[in-house]
Every structure is written in structure tokens, then in C-alpha cells.
C-alpha positions, 0 to 999 in steps of 0.5 A, spaced: 443 753 051 444 758 056 443 755 063 442 759 070 443 754 076 440 757 083 442 755 090 443 758 096 449 756 099 455 752 096 460 748 100 464 742 097 462 737 102 454 737 101 451 732 098 446 737 094 452 741 092 456 735 089 450 733 085 449 741 083 456 741 081 456 735 077 450 736 073 453 743 071 459 740 069 455 735 065 451 741 061 458 744 060 461 738 057 455 738 052 457 745 050 452 749 054 454 755 058 452 755 065 451 761 070 450 760 077 447 764 082 449 763 090 448 767 096 454 764 099 460 760 096 465 756 100 471 753 096 474 753 089 471 756 083 471 751 078 473 752 071 467 753 066 462 756 070 460 763 071 459 764 078 455 770 081 454 772 088 448 775 090 448 780 095 442 779 098 441 781 106 436 780 111 434 779 118 432 772 117 433 767 112 426 767 109 428 775 108 434 773 105 431 768 100 426 773 098 431 778 096 435 773 093 429 771 088 428 778 087 435 780 085 436 774 081 430 775 077 432 782 075 439 780 073 435 775 068 431 780 065 437 784 063 441 777 061 436 772 059 437 765 059 434 759 056 432 755 062 433 756 070 434 751 074 433 751 082 437 747 087 432 750 092 425 751 092 423 758 089 419 761 084 421 762 077 424 755 076 424 751 069 427 745 073 427 744 080 432 738 083 428 735 089 434 734 094 430 737 100 423 733 103 416 735 102 416 742 107 408 741 107 408 734 110 414 736 115 410 742 117 403 738 118 406 732 121 411 734 126 409 741 128 403 744 131 398 749 129 402 755 132 408 754 128 403 754 122 401 761 123 409 764 123 412 768 117 417 762 116 411 757 115 408 762 110 414 763 106 417 756 105 410 754 103 409 759 098 416 757 095 414 750 095 407 751 092 411 755 087 414 749 084 409 743 086 402 747 084 398 744 079 398 750 075 406 751 075 410 749 069 416 747 073 419 740 071 421 736 077 428 732 078 426 727 083 432 723 087 428 718 091 421 715 090 420 717 098 418 724 097 413 724 090 407 721 094 407 727 099 408 732 094 402 729 090 398 729 096 399 736 098 399 739 092 396 735 087 402 735 082 401 732 075 405 726 075 408 727 068 412 733 071 416 728 075 423 725 073 426 720 077 433 720 076 438 714 078 443 715 084 449 719 082 455 716 085 462 718 083 466 713 080 472 715 085 468 712 090 469 705 087 474 700 091 480 701 086 485 695 085 490 697 090 484 698 095 488 693 100 494 697 100 490 704 101 486 701 107 493 698 110 496 705 110 490 709 112 490 704 118 497 705 120 496 713 119 490 713 124 494 708 129 489 702 128 491 695 130 489 689 127 484 687 132 481 694 132 474 696 129 473 702 126 466 705 125 465 711 120 459 716 120 459 721 114 454 727 113 453 734 115 447 736 119 449 731 125 442 731 129 438 729 122 443 724 121 442 721 128 449 722 131 446 722 138 443 715 136 450 712 134 454 715 140 448 711 144 449 705 140 457 705 141 456 706 149 452 700 149 457 695 146 459 690 151 466 693 154 471 688 151 468 690 144 467 697 146 475 698 148 477 696 141 472 700 137 474 707 134 468 712 131 470 717 126 465 722 124 466 727 118 461 733 117 460 740 117 456 742 123 458 744 130 461 738 134 460 741 141 454 738 143 456 731 141 462 731 144 458 733 151 454 727 149 460 722 148 463 725 155 457 724 159 457 717 156 464 716 158 466 714 150 470 721 149 476 717 148 473 712 142 470 718 138 473 723 133 469 728 130 472 731 124 470 737 119 468 736 112 474 734 107 475 731 100 478 724 102 472 721 104 474 715 099 480 713 104 476 713 110 471 708 106 476 703 105 479 704 112 473 703 116 470 696 118 462 699 118 459 705 116 453 707 121 447 712 118 441 712 123 438 718 120 432 721 123 430 723 116 434 722 109 431 723 102 437 719 099 443 718 103 448 718 098 454 716 103 450 709 103 451 707 096 458 710 096 460 705 102 457 699 098 461 701 092 467 701 096 466 695 099 464 697 106 458 694 110 452 699 112 448 699 118 442 704 117 435 706 118 429 704 113 427 712 113 433 713 108 431 714 101 437 709 098 436 704 104 433 699 099 439 699 095 443 697 101 438 691 102 438 689 095 445 689 094 446 685 101 451 689 103 449 691 110 443 691 115 437 696 114 433 697 121 425 697 120 421 704 122 419 706 127 426 706 130 428 703 136 435 704 139 435 697 142 435 694 135 441 699 133 445 697 139 444 690 138 445 690 130 452 694 131 454 689 136 453 683 132 456 686 126 462 689 129 463 682 132 462 678 126 468 679 121 465 673 117 458 677 116 462 683 114 466 680 109 460 677 106 457 684 105 463 687 102 463 682 097 456 682 095 456 690 095 462 690 090 459 685 086 453 689 085 457 695 084 459 693 078 452 691 075 447 697 078 445 703 074 447 708 080 452 712 077 448 716 071 445 722 075 448 728 072 447 725 065 440 724 066 439 730 069 442 734 064 438 730 059 431 733 062 434 740 063 436 741 056 431 737 053 436 732 049 433 726 052 426 727 050 
């Protein structure tokens, strides 16, 4: 089959982008051809994909997205394909990969009436409606059970069009046989003493991922524990506002903020705790990446994949509504209790060997190509 994949922006360290690439490669491995339309592409261009950079310009993002949609439609008319797959919401899709939360819910629950008079609101509502309206024929790949009821509530989307996928954790995130040696080398490289604790946060979009909450919890640690705790943050975002927060809390010497990188498995093996107190998170792939690496997790129940952490017994999930004192207390308890963290790590590794959390690309390819019907 000839397939067209559409997404606005590709960069190597985004969760959606990694899923897109693995699904595309799964389709290519089955003998299908994949043409990719993108506004922006950062990083290497993988073999086996035809990548088309769409020269869509506009004064605002909605204007660029409308131009993108129009130019893609023109090219598809000249060079037809069998399926059009979108990784962002837009008209004309045969299949949509639902990595983003329900915009209609966010616009009504978190925004005032004035916002709903804006052109931005009209654009994103129209693009979401094009995918989820009852009369649409778009098949929807869901990666979390959290959002489906919201789409059904706002649009009346027929349930039969939703296809729930298992998580798609990359096999290289699992702890390898030489995990202990990798951990030791990592801690030597970063100058971590045996009695020091490393908390790790990974994810682009620091505000949404709750980095301010993590910094506040670090600052609230008892003085002796804080003095032997380091915090490394990795992600694609502007670090300056959060460095200001760290300085104001007098913890800047304990905090290192790094841009996105491709050696995350080393950090998962070298750290003592993953913290992920997100404000909103459709899935939270890094939660499962930590679990399968044997790294205990501290997260919030709002994350779509938080229930896997609880199911595996591999961490602590904080109830909603979020309370900062609860995060502060949980962080202090987990960093101080080596035995509890070790037990969480063992349970996570055991669960990783028997859970179906790796097959998302193959299951998505089944729906896209119709091979799983």
C-alpha cells in the first residue's frame, strides 16, 4: 500500500515523534511505502521514508496549519495514496493517532468565554471536529483510556471507530544484563558518590510536565537529604524560567537541566528515582521506560500510564487533585528509603518481562493497513 503520514513537527526526542517513526518503520518493514509530510524536520532523515517538507507560511500557527493542509491536499491529488494517517488533528485523515488530549474539553473546562470567541479556538475546534464528528470516517488510534470518554462526550464519536493500542515501549529501554556496570560508569561520569541520590525528570514541555512542582519538592527536602540529592532534567524547552525558580529556592547547585538527547537509557539506569508530577499527560511513556529499566517512579494520577506504575508496584502514584505537600512528603520518603526503592525496582523488572507494553507500532500498523481485521 501507499501511505501518507502527516505531522507538523518532527524532532528526535518527542514521544509522539518517536511513536510516529516506529509506526512508519513497522509499515515499511511489511512492504508498504510511506511518504511523510511535515512542516519542520529536525535530526536525521531515516532510510525508507520519503520526507516532504511543506513550505507553509503564516503569521500564526493556525494559519500555517491551514496552509499545510491545503498544500498536502494538492500534492495528494497529484500523487494519490491508499491511506492518509495524521499525527496531528486535521481534515482529510483516514486514520488519526490520538497523542493529544481533547481540545474541546480543555477549551471549556480551563478557558473563559472570551477565549472561545478567538480565531485560534475556531481553528482547533474545526480541526478536531473533522476527526471526531459522527459523520467523519476517520479511524482513531487511542493510546490511553483517559481521553476517549471526553471525545465521545463532546462529539458523539461512534465507539467502533476507536482502537485502543497497548503502550509502545522501545526494547532498548529494558535493563540489559550489564545494567549494574552501566550504572556504575554513569555515576562516575557525573561525579555521584555512593551516598548521593539522583532524581531524574525527562520530558519536553517543562511547564506541562510539572517541573515547577519537582523543584519545589526538592527545595522542601530535609536539609541533610537535600545536600546529598542531585536533580537532572532532560527535555526540549526553554530552561531559563526554571533556572530562575531553582535560584530563588537556593537549590541551583543541585539542579542540572539538559536539552533532549538520545542516551536516555543510561540516565534511567544511573538514577535513583524518576519524578513526573505532570499537570496533564495523555500517556507518559517515560513512566513505563523507567519501570522496565528498574527505576522507581513518583508521578501523578492524571498521567494516562500512571495505572501501569501502580499495577507493577514500581512506584508511587499521587491522587488527584494534586497537593504539593503530598509530593514533598513522598519524595523525601522515597529518596531516604533505599529498601523500598529496591523492592519497587525488582517488581518493575519482573512485571516488564510479562506485560504487553511493547507492541504499539505493530498494532497501529494493523489498523492503518487493515491487516489486523
